[in-house]
Phi, psi and omega in degrees: 000315178298322179295324179293320180294316179297319179295320179294320180292323177295317178296320179297315179297317178297315179298319181296317179296315180295319179296317179296316178299316180296318178295318177299317179298316179297316178297319178300313179296318180298313180293325178295317177297319178297320179294319178297320178297316178297318179296318178298316178297318179296318178297318179297318179297316179297316178300319181297314179295318180295316178297319177297318179297318180294318178295319179297318179296317178297318179297317180295320176300315179297317181295317178296322178296316181295317179294325176297317178296318179297318179299314181297315182294317179295322177296318178298315179296320179295318178296319178297316180299315179297321179296319177296317179297317179297318177296318178297321179296317177297318179297318180293326177296315179297316178299318181297317178297315181296313180295322177297317179297314180295321179294320177295320178297316180295318179298314180297323178296314179295321179297316178298321179294319179295316180297318179297317179298313179299319180295321180296314180295316180296320177296318178298314179295321180294319178295318179296317178296321179296318179297318180294318180293323180294318180292318182285332183281323182266000000 
């Protein structure tokens, strides 16, 4: 009987040790799985932030490139527009000079015609006056 009690206590202790070992093993596996889940979530979070950062960096490079192209294109258009205005201004200067020259020529031609007309009329009047004076004097 004493041997049975001693055997029963030994079996109980052995069972207790095995149960405790099994519970520890189960807890270890449970915590290990939980730790892996946390690590996976942390890895996913890090990947998400890194991918967002990379996409943002790519987007900013693209935006700066586009604005650079726009600046160059707008500058080119402004220079072309200014060149056209300058050419138009040069053309208007040439036109103004040409029209002024033609207007001066026409004015001088009309002035010469007026002077000739006046000289003809004055000569006619002077001859008529001379004839009257000649007739009255003699």
